[in-house]
N, C-alpha and C positions, 0 to 999 in steps of 0.2 A: 167731504173727502169719502166717506162710506158710501154716501150713494153715486157717487161717481164712478167709485168699483164696482160697484151693483151693475149700473148702467153698463158697464164696459164688459162685465161678465154677460150679462144678459145677451149682448149684441153679438158675442163670440157663437150664442147657441141660436139665436134666432135669425133667418136670413131674411133680407129684404124682400119685396117682391118685384124686383127689377131685373127677373130672368129675361133672356133674350129669345123669345119665342119664333122669331124670324130666325136667326142662327139654327135652332134646334129642326125647324120645319124643313129648311133648305137643305141641311144635311142629310135629312130622312130622304127626302125626294131625289136628292144626286145618288144614294145608295142603292134607292129601287131603281131607278133609270138606267144605273151602271149594270144592274144585274142584267136588268132586260137585254142591253146593250151587248153583254157578253152571251147571252143567249143568240142572238141575231148574229154574232161573228163567228159562232162556234156550231150551230145547228146543222148547217150542211156538211160539214166534216163527219160530225159525229153519225148522221143517217148514212153517210156513206161508209162508214166504218161500221154500221149494225150495231151500233149502241143506243143506249138511251139519249135522244137528242136534248133531254133538259138536264144533262149531267152536270155541267158546270153552272147551269142557273140555279138549280137545287143547293149546290155546295154553297156557292156564294149567297144566295138568300139565308143561308142558315148562318153565316158569319154576318150579313148585313143584320140580321135580329138580334144576334148574339151582341154585336158592337152598339146596337142602339139601347139594348137592355144595359150594357156599362156606361154608357153616356148618361144615362138616365140616374145611374145609383151613382157615379162620381159627381153630377151635377149638385146631388143632395146632399155631398159631404162637404164640410169647409174646408177650402184647400188649405186653410193655414194648418190644419190636424194632418196633413200629409207629411209634414215635415219629418216625423219618426222615420217614415218609410223611404225617406230620401236616401240615406247611405246603403240600407239594406238592399234596394231596388237597383243602385249603381254597382253593387258589389256582384249582385247575381248577374246583370247584364254583362260584366266584364269576363266573369267566368263561363258565362253562356256564348261570347263570343271565342273565348279560346275552345271552348269546346267542339266547334264545329270543325276544326284541324283533326279532331280524333274521330269522332262519331260522327260528324255532318255528311250530307249529302250532296255529291259535285255534279253540278250541271253547266253546262254550255259555257265550261272553262272557269269557273265558279265555285267556290267550297263557301255556300252561306246558309245552308238550310240544315234544320232536324227533320228527318222524315219520321214520323209517328204514326205511318199506316193510313188513316182516315185525313190525315192533315199533314202538311209541312209549314214549320216555325222557321221565321228569319229573325233571328235575334237583333240584327243589325238596326232593323225600323223601331223596335221598343227601345233600343239603346239609347236612340236620339230621344226620345220622350223622356226616358229615365235619367237622361245629363242635364235635360231642360229642369227637371224638378229638382236635381241635385244642385245645378248652379245656382238657381232660383232661391234655394235653401241656404246654402251658404252665404251669397250676399244680403239676402233679408237679417242673417243674424251678426252682420256686423254694420248697426247702427251708425257707428262712426266713420262709418267709409271704408273702403278697401286701400290697406299698405300696401308696398311692394310684395311682401312675402305673401300676402293674401293673393294678390295677381298670380305669382309664382304657381301656389298650390293650386290655381284655378287652371292653370295651364296644363298641370301634371295631372290633373282630373281628368282634362279633355283630351290630351295626348293619348294617355295609356289605351284608352279604346279605339281612338282614331287610328292607331298602328296596326291592329288586329284587322280592323275594317279593310285597311288598305291592302294588308295580306292576302285577302281573301280571292280576289280581290275585288271590292264593291266602291269604286271610286265617286261615283255618285252619292252614294250616301255619306262617303267622307267629306266631299265638298259641302253637303248640307250642315253636317255636323261643324266643320268650320264657321259656315257664315252664321250658323245659330249661337254657337258659343260666343263669336266676335260682336253680335249685335246685342247680346245681352250684357257683354262687358262696356259696350259703351253706354247703354243704359242705366247700367250700373253706375257709372262714373268715372271708368278708368280713362285717366286724361289720352287727347288725341294724340300727343306726341309718344306716348307709349305703343300707343294702337300703330302709329305708323311706323315704328321700330317693329312690330310684332308682323308687321305685313312686309318688309324686307326682308325679314328674317325666314319668314314662310315661304317666301319667292325662293330665296337662297338655298334653305332647305329642299323645297321641290326639285329645282336644279341638281343640287348633291344627289338626289335621289335618283334622278334619271341618267347622271353621269356615272354613279357607281352601281348601275342596272339593279338599284332594288325595284324600279317599275321598268318593266321589260318594253324594248322598242314596238312592239307590237299593241301594247297597251296605249303607251303615246299615240302611235300611228292613227289607233281607233279612237282616241280620244280628240284627236283633232282633225280628223277625218272630214268634219263639217265645211272646214275652212278651204279644202279642196277637193270638189265632189267629182271633177274631172279627172281625178288621180288614174295611173293605170298601176298603182302598188297592188300586186296581188294578195297582200297579206289584209287589206281593207276592201277588196273589191266584194266579197259578199255582203259586207255592212252597207256599202255604195248602194248597191242593188235591193237591199232593203229598203234604205231611205228614196230612193228612186220610186218604188212600188208605191211606197206611205205616201208622197207627194203626189202621185197620181191619183192613188185612191182619193185623196181630199178634193183634187182639182175635179175629179169626174162628178162630184156631188153638185156642183153648179150652185144654183140659188136655192131649189127646194130640195135636191137630192133625188136619188134613183129610187128611194121606198125603203121600207122596211123588209129586211129579208131578201135585198135586191143588190145591185151592184156587181160588176166582174171582178172586181179585187176583191172582194169579201167572199162571194160566194164560191169564186174557185181557190182561195186560199193563198192569194198571191202575196200578202203580208203577212211576214210571220209574227207570231205572240201576239195576234191582232186583239185576243181578249183580255191580254195584260198589258205590256208595256205600249202596244199601238191601237189601244182601244178607242182612242180619237178619230183615226183614219176609220173606222167602223161608223162613226158619228158623221164623220165630214162626208163620206159618200153615200149613206144611206138616209141622212137627213138635210144633207147642204150647208150651203152657207147660215142659213136661219137657223138650222138645228144648231151648227155647231157655235154661233155666235151666243145663243139662248144659252148653250153650256157654258160657255166663258163668262157670260154676265152672272149666270148665278154662280160659279167659283168666286168672282169678284166681289159679289155681294157678300159672301160668308168671309172672305178677305177683308172687306171692309168693316165688317162686323166686328170681327176679331181686334182688328186695330182701333174700332171706338171702344172696346170695352177694355182696352188695355190703356187708353189715354184718360178714362176717368176709373181707373182703379184707385183704390187708397192706400195702397202699400207697397213696398218695394216687390214682396214677393209676389204680390197679383200683376204687376206691371212686368217683372220678368218672365212669369210663364206666360203671358200674352204675347210678349215682342219673339221671345223663344218659337212659341206654336205658328206666332203667324209667318215666321219667315220660312218655319218646317213645311209649311201649308203652300205659302205663295210661290217659293222657289221650286217644290215640286211640282206644282201646277205651269210654272212657266218653262221649267226643262223638259217635262214631258212633252206638252203640246209643240215647245219650240224643235224637239227633235224630231217630231213627226212632220214639220215642215224643213226640216234641213238647216234649221237657225243655229241649231245646239247640238253638242256631241250626243250620240246615244251612249247613256249610260245605265239602262235597265231602271231607272227611276220609275214608279208608278203614278198613274194619275190620281191623286187622292180621292177616293168614294167611289171613283170610276171601274179603274181596273180592277180584273180579277185578280183574288189573293186574299187569304183569311186573314195574314198578319197585317198588311196594310188597311184593311177596313179596320179591323178592331182597336189598331194603334189611333186611327183619326177619330174613331168614336170617343176613343177613352181622351185624346186632345180637345174635342168640342166638350165633353163634359168637364174639363178643368175650365173651359172657357165660360161656361155656363155658371158654373161655382162661382167664379169671380165676379161674372155679372150680377148674380143674386144677392150679393154681399158689396156692392158699391154703394146702397144706401145708408150702411151702417157708419 
Protein backbone atom coordinates (compact mmCIF):
# COMPACT_ATOMS: atom_id res chain seq x y z
CA UNK A 1 0.00 0.00 0.00
CA UNK A 2 2.81 2.39 0.88
CA UNK A 3 4.61 1.61 -2.38
CA UNK A 4 1.45 2.39 -4.36
CA UNK A 5 1.01 5.75 -2.63
CA UNK A 6 4.65 6.61 -3.24
CA UNK A 7 4.32 5.69 -6.91
CA UNK A 8 1.29 7.96 -7.25
CA UNK A 9 3.13 10.80 -5.52
CA UNK A 10 6.08 10.40 -7.88
CA UNK A 11 3.75 10.36 -10.92
CA UNK A 12 2.36 13.76 -9.93
CA UNK A 13 5.81 15.31 -9.98
CA UNK A 14 7.43 13.51 -12.90
CA UNK A 15 5.82 14.03 -16.30
CA UNK A 16 6.04 11.47 -19.05
CA UNK A 17 7.89 12.06 -22.33
CA UNK A 18 4.67 12.14 -24.38
CA UNK A 19 4.99 15.82 -25.28
CA UNK A 20 3.39 16.64 -28.61
CA UNK A 21 6.21 18.36 -30.50
CA UNK A 22 4.12 18.43 -33.68
CA UNK A 23 1.44 20.54 -32.00
CA UNK A 24 4.00 22.90 -30.48
CA UNK A 25 5.89 23.34 -33.77
CA UNK A 26 2.69 23.95 -35.76
CA UNK A 27 1.56 26.66 -33.36
CA UNK A 28 4.91 28.44 -33.51
CA UNK A 29 4.99 28.26 -37.32
CA UNK A 30 1.47 29.68 -37.62
CA UNK A 31 2.27 32.49 -35.20
CA UNK A 32 5.36 33.54 -37.17
CA UNK A 33 3.52 33.21 -40.47
CA UNK A 34 0.57 35.25 -39.16
CA UNK A 35 2.94 38.00 -38.06
CA UNK A 36 4.41 38.17 -41.55
CA UNK A 37 0.96 38.20 -43.19
CA UNK A 38 -0.15 41.04 -40.92
CA UNK A 39 2.93 42.92 -42.16
CA UNK A 40 2.08 42.21 -45.79
CA UNK A 41 -1.50 43.40 -45.27
CA UNK A 42 -0.52 46.66 -43.56
CA UNK A 43 2.81 47.70 -45.08
CA UNK A 44 1.45 49.75 -47.98
CA UNK A 45 -1.00 51.71 -45.82
CA UNK A 46 1.71 52.49 -43.28
CA UNK A 47 4.16 53.62 -45.97
CA UNK A 48 1.51 55.89 -47.47
CA UNK A 49 0.86 57.33 -44.02
CA UNK A 50 4.57 58.04 -43.58
CA UNK A 51 5.03 55.83 -40.50
CA UNK A 52 7.15 52.79 -39.71
CA UNK A 53 6.02 50.02 -42.14
CA UNK A 54 7.11 47.38 -39.61
CA UNK A 55 4.93 48.80 -36.82
CA UNK A 56 2.36 46.01 -36.67
CA UNK A 57 4.88 43.27 -37.39
CA UNK A 58 7.09 44.38 -34.51
CA UNK A 59 4.19 44.58 -32.08
CA UNK A 60 2.72 41.24 -33.09
CA UNK A 61 6.16 39.66 -33.08
CA UNK A 62 6.52 40.71 -29.45
CA UNK A 63 3.24 39.02 -28.54
CA UNK A 64 4.12 35.87 -30.46
CA UNK A 65 7.38 35.61 -28.51
CA UNK A 66 5.53 36.34 -25.26
CA UNK A 67 2.93 33.72 -26.16
CA UNK A 68 5.51 31.05 -26.97
CA UNK A 69 7.24 31.73 -23.64
CA UNK A 70 3.90 31.44 -21.85
CA UNK A 71 3.11 28.21 -23.72
CA UNK A 72 6.46 26.72 -22.71
CA UNK A 73 5.99 27.65 -19.05
CA UNK A 74 2.42 26.32 -18.88
CA UNK A 75 3.43 23.11 -20.67
CA UNK A 76 5.93 22.36 -17.89
CA UNK A 77 3.32 22.83 -15.13
CA UNK A 78 1.16 19.88 -14.17
CA UNK A 79 -2.31 21.02 -15.25
CA UNK A 80 -3.78 19.36 -12.15
CA UNK A 81 -1.93 21.87 -9.99
CA UNK A 82 -3.83 24.68 -11.68
CA UNK A 83 -6.99 23.76 -9.77
CA UNK A 84 -6.08 26.26 -7.06
CA UNK A 85 -6.08 29.06 -9.64
CA UNK A 86 -9.42 28.20 -11.25
CA UNK A 87 -11.65 30.20 -8.89
CA UNK A 88 -9.41 33.29 -8.54
CA UNK A 89 -8.96 33.51 -12.32
CA UNK A 90 -12.69 33.13 -12.89
CA UNK A 91 -13.50 35.89 -10.39
CA UNK A 92 -10.85 38.20 -11.86
CA UNK A 93 -12.19 37.65 -15.38
CA UNK A 94 -15.73 38.50 -14.24
CA UNK A 95 -14.65 41.80 -12.71
CA UNK A 96 -12.49 42.52 -15.76
CA UNK A 97 -15.55 42.10 -17.99
CA UNK A 98 -17.56 44.43 -15.76
CA UNK A 99 -14.75 46.97 -15.66
CA UNK A 100 -14.76 47.63 -19.42
CA UNK A 101 -18.11 49.39 -19.01
CA UNK A 102 -16.46 51.84 -16.63
CA UNK A 103 -12.93 52.43 -17.92
CA UNK A 104 -12.86 50.41 -21.13
CA UNK A 105 -12.24 51.68 -24.64
CA UNK A 106 -15.08 51.84 -27.16
CA UNK A 107 -14.40 51.05 -30.82
CA UNK A 108 -16.62 50.17 -33.78
CA UNK A 109 -19.73 50.27 -31.60
CA UNK A 110 -18.41 47.88 -28.98
CA UNK A 111 -16.81 48.38 -25.59
CA UNK A 112 -14.53 45.40 -25.08
CA UNK A 113 -10.98 46.66 -24.49
CA UNK A 114 -8.70 48.13 -21.87
CA UNK A 115 -6.31 50.65 -23.38
CA UNK A 116 -3.01 50.47 -21.52
CA UNK A 117 -1.21 52.77 -23.93
CA UNK A 118 1.27 50.35 -25.45
CA UNK A 119 -1.28 47.54 -25.67
CA UNK A 120 -5.01 46.88 -25.66
CA UNK A 121 -6.38 43.93 -23.70
CA UNK A 122 -9.67 42.22 -24.52
CA UNK A 123 -10.77 40.40 -21.33
CA UNK A 124 -13.51 38.34 -23.02
CA UNK A 125 -10.90 36.21 -24.81
CA UNK A 126 -9.15 35.39 -21.53
CA UNK A 127 -12.56 34.75 -19.94
CA UNK A 128 -13.28 31.84 -22.29
CA UNK A 129 -10.00 30.17 -21.30
CA UNK A 130 -10.53 30.79 -17.58
CA UNK A 131 -14.07 29.38 -17.73
CA UNK A 132 -12.71 26.26 -19.43
CA UNK A 133 -10.32 25.83 -16.49
CA UNK A 134 -13.07 26.56 -13.94
CA UNK A 135 -15.57 24.11 -15.47
CA UNK A 136 -12.92 21.39 -15.82
CA UNK A 137 -11.91 21.82 -12.18
CA UNK A 138 -15.53 21.89 -10.96
CA UNK A 139 -16.45 18.67 -12.76
CA UNK A 140 -13.22 16.87 -11.88
CA UNK A 141 -13.88 17.38 -8.17
CA UNK A 142 -17.20 15.51 -8.44
CA UNK A 143 -15.97 12.01 -9.05
CA UNK A 144 -19.40 10.60 -8.20
CA UNK A 145 -20.92 12.46 -11.14
CA UNK A 146 -22.85 15.68 -11.62
CA UNK A 147 -26.10 16.06 -9.74
CA UNK A 148 -28.84 18.42 -10.84
CA UNK A 149 -27.66 20.94 -8.26
CA UNK A 150 -24.17 20.79 -9.77
CA UNK A 151 -25.52 21.35 -13.28
CA UNK A 152 -27.41 24.44 -12.10
CA UNK A 153 -24.22 25.79 -10.53
CA UNK A 154 -22.38 25.20 -13.82
CA UNK A 155 -25.04 27.15 -15.69
CA UNK A 156 -24.82 30.06 -13.27
CA UNK A 157 -21.04 29.98 -13.60
CA UNK A 158 -21.37 30.35 -17.37
CA UNK A 159 -24.35 32.72 -17.61
CA UNK A 160 -22.89 35.42 -15.34
CA UNK A 161 -19.95 36.33 -17.62
CA UNK A 162 -21.97 35.47 -20.72
CA UNK A 163 -24.42 38.27 -19.95
CA UNK A 164 -21.59 40.81 -19.66
CA UNK A 165 -20.06 39.65 -22.95
CA UNK A 166 -23.39 40.03 -24.75
CA UNK A 167 -23.80 43.54 -23.37
CA UNK A 168 -20.42 44.70 -24.74
CA UNK A 169 -21.67 43.52 -27.36
CA UNK A 170 -19.45 40.62 -28.41
CA UNK A 171 -21.84 38.06 -29.85
CA UNK A 172 -19.07 36.01 -31.45
CA UNK A 173 -17.31 35.31 -28.17
CA UNK A 174 -20.70 34.72 -26.53
CA UNK A 175 -21.47 31.97 -29.06
CA UNK A 176 -18.07 30.39 -28.48
CA UNK A 177 -18.61 30.42 -24.73
CA UNK A 178 -22.01 28.70 -25.10
CA UNK A 179 -20.57 26.01 -27.39
CA UNK A 180 -17.55 25.45 -25.14
CA UNK A 181 -19.59 25.01 -21.95
CA UNK A 182 -22.18 22.83 -23.72
CA UNK A 183 -19.48 20.55 -25.13
CA UNK A 184 -17.76 20.23 -21.75
CA UNK A 185 -21.08 19.41 -20.06
CA UNK A 186 -21.71 16.60 -22.56
CA UNK A 187 -18.26 15.12 -21.95
CA UNK A 188 -18.77 15.50 -18.18
CA UNK A 189 -21.83 13.25 -18.41
CA UNK A 190 -24.82 15.60 -18.33
CA UNK A 191 -27.79 13.53 -19.66
CA UNK A 192 -28.81 14.18 -23.30
CA UNK A 193 -32.42 14.94 -22.29
CA UNK A 194 -31.22 17.74 -20.04
CA UNK A 195 -28.98 19.13 -22.79
CA UNK A 196 -32.00 19.08 -25.10
CA UNK A 197 -33.99 21.01 -22.52
CA UNK A 198 -31.18 23.55 -22.22
CA UNK A 199 -31.08 23.98 -25.99
CA UNK A 200 -34.80 24.70 -26.10
CA UNK A 201 -34.57 27.06 -23.13
CA UNK A 202 -31.60 28.84 -24.67
CA UNK A 203 -33.43 29.33 -27.97
CA UNK A 204 -36.45 30.69 -26.11
CA UNK A 205 -34.20 33.04 -24.16
CA UNK A 206 -32.62 34.32 -27.38
CA UNK A 207 -36.04 34.95 -28.89
CA UNK A 208 -37.08 36.80 -25.73
CA UNK A 209 -33.91 38.93 -25.85
CA UNK A 210 -34.75 40.01 -29.40
CA UNK A 211 -38.42 40.62 -28.55
CA UNK A 212 -37.57 42.68 -25.45
CA UNK A 213 -35.02 44.67 -27.44
CA UNK A 214 -32.13 43.47 -25.29
CA UNK A 215 -30.50 42.71 -28.61
CA UNK A 216 -30.97 45.66 -30.92
CA UNK A 217 -32.48 45.10 -34.35
CA UNK A 218 -29.33 46.27 -36.12
CA UNK A 219 -27.31 43.70 -34.17
CA UNK A 220 -29.67 40.92 -35.26
CA UNK A 221 -29.63 42.22 -38.85
CA UNK A 222 -25.83 42.21 -38.88
CA UNK A 223 -25.70 38.73 -37.41
CA UNK A 224 -27.99 37.17 -40.04
CA UNK A 225 -26.77 39.33 -42.95
CA UNK A 226 -24.87 36.41 -44.51
CA UNK A 227 -28.21 34.69 -45.19
CA UNK A 228 -29.30 37.48 -47.55
CA UNK A 229 -26.25 39.09 -49.12
CA UNK A 230 -28.38 40.87 -51.74
CA UNK A 231 -30.29 42.80 -49.09
CA UNK A 232 -30.89 46.53 -49.60
CA UNK A 233 -31.10 47.16 -45.86
CA UNK A 234 -29.12 50.36 -45.29
CA UNK A 235 -28.12 49.26 -41.77
CA UNK A 236 -26.08 46.33 -43.07
CA UNK A 237 -25.02 47.73 -46.46
CA UNK A 238 -21.46 48.58 -45.23
CA UNK A 239 -21.12 45.08 -43.79
CA UNK A 240 -22.24 43.44 -47.04
CA UNK A 241 -19.75 45.63 -48.91
CA UNK A 242 -16.98 44.37 -46.65
CA UNK A 243 -17.99 40.75 -47.24
CA UNK A 244 -18.15 41.35 -51.00
CA UNK A 245 -14.62 42.76 -51.03
CA UNK A 246 -13.39 39.90 -48.83
CA UNK A 247 -14.77 37.29 -51.23
CA UNK A 248 -13.35 39.20 -54.19
CA UNK A 249 -9.90 39.26 -52.60
CA UNK A 250 -9.89 35.51 -51.97
CA UNK A 251 -11.22 34.77 -55.45
CA UNK A 252 -8.66 37.06 -57.09
CA UNK A 253 -5.85 34.93 -55.72
CA UNK A 254 -6.56 32.10 -58.11
CA UNK A 255 -4.43 28.98 -57.74
CA UNK A 256 -1.04 30.46 -56.86
CA UNK A 257 -1.95 33.96 -55.70
CA UNK A 258 -0.86 37.41 -56.80
CA UNK A 259 2.35 37.19 -54.78
CA UNK A 260 3.51 38.70 -51.52
CA UNK A 261 2.86 42.44 -51.17
CA UNK A 262 0.73 42.31 -54.30
CA UNK A 263 -2.97 42.04 -55.01
CA UNK A 264 -5.36 44.90 -55.74
CA UNK A 265 -7.62 44.44 -52.71
CA UNK A 266 -4.71 44.18 -50.29
CA UNK A 267 -2.51 46.92 -51.70
CA UNK A 268 -5.35 49.45 -52.01
CA UNK A 269 -6.86 48.56 -48.64
CA UNK A 270 -10.33 47.65 -49.96
CA UNK A 271 -10.81 45.03 -47.22
CA UNK A 272 -11.23 46.64 -43.78
CA UNK A 273 -9.47 45.24 -40.70
CA UNK A 274 -7.45 43.01 -43.01
CA UNK A 275 -4.60 42.45 -40.58
CA UNK A 276 -7.06 41.35 -37.87
CA UNK A 277 -10.52 39.92 -38.56
CA UNK A 278 -9.99 39.51 -42.32
CA UNK A 279 -6.40 38.24 -42.34
CA UNK A 280 -7.49 35.20 -44.35
CA UNK A 281 -8.30 37.46 -47.31
CA UNK A 282 -4.68 38.63 -47.39
CA UNK A 283 -3.58 35.00 -47.43
CA UNK A 284 -6.06 34.10 -50.17
CA UNK A 285 -5.22 36.99 -52.47
CA UNK A 286 -1.44 36.85 -52.08
CA UNK A 287 -0.89 33.07 -51.83
CA UNK A 288 -3.93 31.77 -53.68
CA UNK A 289 -5.69 28.44 -53.31
CA UNK A 290 -2.47 26.57 -52.59
CA UNK A 291 -1.45 28.90 -49.77
CA UNK A 292 -4.96 29.08 -48.31
CA UNK A 293 -5.44 25.32 -48.24
CA UNK A 294 -1.98 24.88 -46.71
CA UNK A 295 -2.94 27.23 -43.88
CA UNK A 296 -6.27 25.45 -43.38
CA UNK A 297 -4.45 22.10 -43.36
CA UNK A 298 -2.09 23.34 -40.64
CA UNK A 299 -5.02 24.65 -38.58
CA UNK A 300 -6.77 21.28 -39.06
CA UNK A 301 -3.61 19.48 -37.93
CA UNK A 302 -3.56 21.51 -34.70
CA UNK A 303 -7.25 20.76 -34.10
CA UNK A 304 -6.66 17.05 -34.76
CA UNK A 305 -3.76 16.90 -32.28
CA UNK A 306 -5.94 18.61 -29.67
CA UNK A 307 -8.63 16.00 -30.24
CA UNK A 308 -6.15 13.11 -29.99
CA UNK A 309 -4.63 14.45 -26.77
CA UNK A 310 -8.12 14.76 -25.27
CA UNK A 311 -9.05 11.19 -26.24
CA UNK A 312 -5.95 9.81 -24.55
CA UNK A 313 -6.19 11.89 -21.38
CA UNK A 314 -6.21 9.76 -18.25
CA UNK A 315 -8.52 11.87 -16.08
CA UNK A 316 -11.67 13.96 -16.29
CA UNK A 317 -9.92 17.30 -15.85
CA UNK A 318 -7.56 16.62 -18.75
CA UNK A 319 -10.39 15.49 -21.04
CA UNK A 320 -12.51 18.54 -20.22
CA UNK A 321 -9.63 20.97 -20.71
CA UNK A 322 -8.94 19.41 -24.10
CA UNK A 323 -12.54 19.40 -25.34
CA UNK A 324 -13.06 22.99 -24.20
CA UNK A 325 -9.89 24.23 -25.92
CA UNK A 326 -10.62 22.12 -29.01
CA UNK A 327 -14.06 23.74 -29.44
CA UNK A 328 -12.64 27.20 -28.70
CA UNK A 329 -9.93 26.80 -31.33
CA UNK A 330 -11.90 24.92 -33.98
CA UNK A 331 -15.01 27.08 -33.98
CA UNK A 332 -12.90 30.25 -34.03
CA UNK A 333 -11.18 28.97 -37.18
CA UNK A 334 -14.42 27.91 -38.84
CA UNK A 335 -16.25 31.14 -38.01
CA UNK A 336 -13.42 33.47 -39.04
CA UNK A 337 -12.65 31.77 -42.35
CA UNK A 338 -16.38 31.28 -42.98
CA UNK A 339 -17.19 34.96 -42.55
CA UNK A 340 -14.52 35.95 -45.11
CA UNK A 341 -16.23 33.61 -47.58
CA UNK A 342 -19.71 34.86 -46.80
CA UNK A 343 -20.99 31.61 -45.29
CA UNK A 344 -20.91 32.75 -41.65
CA UNK A 345 -21.88 36.02 -39.92
CA UNK A 346 -19.28 38.74 -39.43
CA UNK A 347 -18.70 38.61 -35.68
CA UNK A 348 -15.16 39.89 -35.15
CA UNK A 349 -13.74 36.55 -33.99
CA UNK A 350 -9.99 36.49 -34.77
CA UNK A 351 -8.34 33.67 -36.69
CA UNK A 352 -6.30 31.82 -34.03
CA UNK A 353 -2.55 32.49 -34.17
CA UNK A 354 -2.88 34.37 -37.47
CA UNK A 355 -4.93 37.51 -36.82
CA UNK A 356 -3.13 40.55 -35.47
CA UNK A 357 -3.90 41.02 -31.77
CA UNK A 358 -1.94 40.53 -28.59
CA UNK A 359 -4.76 39.19 -26.41
CA UNK A 360 -5.73 36.54 -28.94
CA UNK A 361 -2.14 35.41 -29.51
CA UNK A 362 -1.34 35.05 -25.81
CA UNK A 363 -4.64 33.29 -25.04
CA UNK A 364 -4.22 30.64 -27.74
CA UNK A 365 -0.58 30.02 -26.83
CA UNK A 366 -1.55 29.53 -23.18
CA UNK A 367 -4.28 27.17 -24.39
CA UNK A 368 -1.63 25.32 -26.38
CA UNK A 369 0.50 25.10 -23.26
CA UNK A 370 -2.39 23.47 -21.40
CA UNK A 371 -2.77 20.93 -24.21
CA UNK A 372 0.95 20.15 -24.07
CA UNK A 373 0.74 19.78 -20.29
CA UNK A 374 -2.02 17.18 -20.69
CA UNK A 375 0.02 15.48 -23.41
CA UNK A 376 3.13 15.24 -21.21
CA UNK A 377 1.23 13.40 -18.51
CA UNK A 378 -0.66 10.86 -20.57
CA UNK A 379 1.78 8.14 -19.70
CA UNK A 380 1.28 8.52 -15.92
